[in-house]
C-alpha positions in Angstrom: 0.2 -0.2 0.2 1.5 3.7 -0.8 2.2 5.6 2.0 0.5 9.1 2.0 3.2 10.2 4.8 6.6 9.1 4.9 8.5 10.4 7.8 12.0 8.9 7.6 14.7 9.6 10.5 12.6 12.7 11.7 14.4 15.1 14.5 12.6 18.5 14.5 12.6 21.3 17.2 13.6 24.8 17.8 17.7 25.3 19.1 17.5 21.6 20.2 15.9 18.1 18.6 12.8 17.4 21.0 13.2 13.4 20.0 15.5 11.3 18.8 15.6 10.3 15.3 12.2 8.5 14.0 10.6 6.9 11.4 6.6 7.0 10.9 4.4 6.6 7.9 0.8 6.9 7.7 -1.4 4.8 5.0 -5.1 5.4 3.2 -7.8 4.5 5.3 -6.6 4.7 8.6 -6.5 6.6 11.5 -3.6 7.0 13.8 -3.8 8.9 17.3 -0.4 10.8 18.3 -0.2 10.8 22.6 2.1 12.5 24.6 2.4 14.7 27.8 2.1 18.2 27.2 5.6 19.8 25.8 6.7 16.9 24.0 6.2 17.9 20.4 2.8 17.0 19.2 1.6 20.0 18.0 4.7 21.4 16.7 5.0 17.7 14.6 1.8 18.7 13.3 3.1 22.1 12.4 6.1 20.4 10.6 3.8 18.3 8.7 2.1 20.8 6.8 5.8 22.9 6.8 5.2 25.8 9.3 8.7 24.2 11.0 11.7 23.5 10.0 13.5 19.7 9.9 16.7 19.4 11.9 17.5 15.9 10.4 15.9 13.3 8.2 13.5 13.8 5.8 8.8 13.4 4.7 7.5 11.8 2.0 4.6 13.0 0.4 4.0 9.6 -1.4 7.0 9.6 -3.2 7.7 13.8 -3.3 9.7 15.0 -0.9 8.9 18.1 1.6 12.2 20.0 0.6 11.1 20.1 -2.7 7.4 20.9 -2.8 6.3 24.6 -2.4 3.8 25.8 0.3 0.9 25.5 -2.2 2.1 22.3 -3.0 1.3 21.5 0.7 -1.9 23.1 0.5 -2.9 20.7 -1.6 -1.7 17.5 0.0 -2.2 18.0 3.6 -5.1 20.4 6.1 -4.3 20.9 9.2 -7.4 21.5 11.8 -6.4 23.1 14.4 -8.5 23.9 17.7 -7.1 27.4 18.6 -7.2 28.8 16.2 -7.8 32.7 16.0 -11.5 33.2 14.7 -12.6 36.6 13.1 -15.5 38.0 15.1 -18.0 38.4 12.5 -17.3 35.8 9.6 -20.1 33.3 8.7 -19.9 29.5 9.1 -20.8 29.4 5.2 -18.2 31.7 4.1 -15.3 30.5 6.6 -15.9 26.8 5.3 -15.3 27.9 1.9 -12.0 29.6 2.7 -10.5 26.1 1.9 -12.2 25.8 -1.2 -9.6 25.7 -3.6 -12.0 25.3 -7.1 -15.8 25.8 -7.1 -17.2 22.4 -6.0 -20.5 22.9 -5.0 -21.2 18.9 -4.9 -18.1 18.5 -2.5 -19.2 21.2 -0.5 -22.9 19.7 -0.1 -21.4 16.5 1.1 -18.8 18.4 3.6 -21.7 20.1 5.2 -23.9 16.8 5.2 -21.1 15.0 6.6 -20.2 17.4 8.8 -24.2 18.1 9.7 -23.6 22.0 9.9 -26.1 22.6 7.4 -28.2 24.4 10.5 -25.9 26.9 10.9 -24.1 28.3 7.9 -25.5 31.9 8.3 -24.6 31.8 11.9 -21.2 33.7 13.0 -18.2 31.0 13.6 -17.5 33.2 17.1 -21.2 32.3 18.2 -21.4 28.5 17.9 -20.6 26.1 20.8 -17.2 24.4 21.1 -18.9 21.0 19.5 -20.4 23.1 16.9 -17.1 24.9 15.8 -15.0 21.4 15.9 -17.6 20.0 13.3 -16.8 23.4 11.0 -13.3 23.8 11.2 -13.0 19.9 10.0 -15.3 20.9 7.4 -13.1 23.9 6.1 -10.3 21.5 5.9 -12.2 18.6 4.4 -13.4 21.2 1.7 -9.5 21.2 0.7 -10.1 17.5 -0.3 -6.3 16.7 0.9 -5.6 13.1 0.8 -3.7 13.8 4.5 -5.7 15.2 7.2 -4.4 16.4 10.5 -5.9 17.5 13.8 -4.2 19.6 16.8 -6.5 18.4 19.8 -9.5 19.1 18.3 -11.6 16.9 21.4 -10.4 19.5 23.5 -12.7 21.7 24.3 -15.8 18.6 23.8 -18.0 16.6 26.0 -17.4 12.8 26.5 -20.2 12.1 23.9 -18.9 14.9 20.9 -15.8 13.3 21.3 -16.5 10.1 20.3 -18.7 10.9 17.8 -15.6 13.1 16.1 -13.5 9.9 16.0 -16.2 7.9 14.5 -16.8 10.4 12.3 -12.9 10.6 11.2 -12.9 6.7 11.0 -15.5 6.5 8.4 -14.0 9.6 6.4 -10.4 7.4 6.4 -12.3 4.4 5.3 -15.0 5.7 3.0 -12.6 8.6 1.4 -9.6 6.6 1.6 -7.5 9.4 3.6 -4.7 9.3 5.9 -5.7 10.8 9.4 -3.4 11.5 12.2 -4.6 12.9 15.1 -3.2 14.6 18.4 -5.0 14.2 21.6 -5.6 13.8 25.3 -8.2 11.5 25.7 -6.3 8.2 25.2 -8.9 6.0 25.7 -10.9 7.2 23.4 -7.6 6.7 20.6 -7.4 3.4 22.2 -10.8 2.5 21.2 -11.3 3.8 17.8 -7.5 4.6 16.3 -6.4 1.7 14.2 -2.6 2.8 15.4 -0.9 5.0 17.8 2.4 7.2 17.9 3.8 8.0 21.1 6.0 10.8 21.8 7.7 10.3 25.6 9.5 12.6 27.3 12.9 10.8 27.4 13.0 11.5 23.4 11.9 7.9 22.4 9.1 8.0 19.9 7.0 4.5 20.4 4.9 3.4 17.5 2.3 0.4 16.5 -0.9 -1.3 16.6 -2.7 -0.4 19.6 -1.9 -3.8 21.7 1.4 -3.6 21.1 2.2 -0.1 22.3 0.3 -1.2 25.5 2.3 -4.1 25.8 5.7 -2.0 25.5 4.7 0.5 28.6 5.0 3.5 26.6 1.6 5.1 28.0 2.6 4.3 31.5 2.6 8.2 32.0 -1.3 7.9 31.1 -2.2 6.1 34.5 -5.1 3.9 32.6 -7.8 2.0 34.9 
């Protein structure tokens, strides 16, 4: 199976590397949960994957294309990032915000995304007036309308209650399978990740990176910091 994202011997950070060199791949049709304590580099890694941060060593490939050879515009067409802490203009309407992600007029796709994320009932409301759950669906819709094969989400369930968090995980899994997308979701809701993710990618404070199937990562002890029941 072709790799949508292929991270090879990667190190990233600011003045020094946050983690030891690691490899990671993301495939079509799967949801991978990115786990780790605060400050270990989860958000920085997601920003790295969309070109907002520089790599210290190693390489990142999108399919067979090296990130070093891609422009910002090229990356925009390959990968979308959903950030829960996005600064929101006060008066922008939901309808207008979602259409910001449209690279070309495709109203059939727009209708599909609006139905999929269940945002039809508040298209004419301002984004800032929405509840956390409603806003999370709109942010996802704006990313989906770009129609990229890679979808990265940075703490999308941070402000959601348990039922809405579960709904979001189920929706992401459905999107991955039905639309053949690769989805990487950073989250502190470890229990949901264990239940709904296909694989885990775990960043540890000692710089190590552990990835694999849920049961294998659990057996490795890489989630001891999470204090699971």
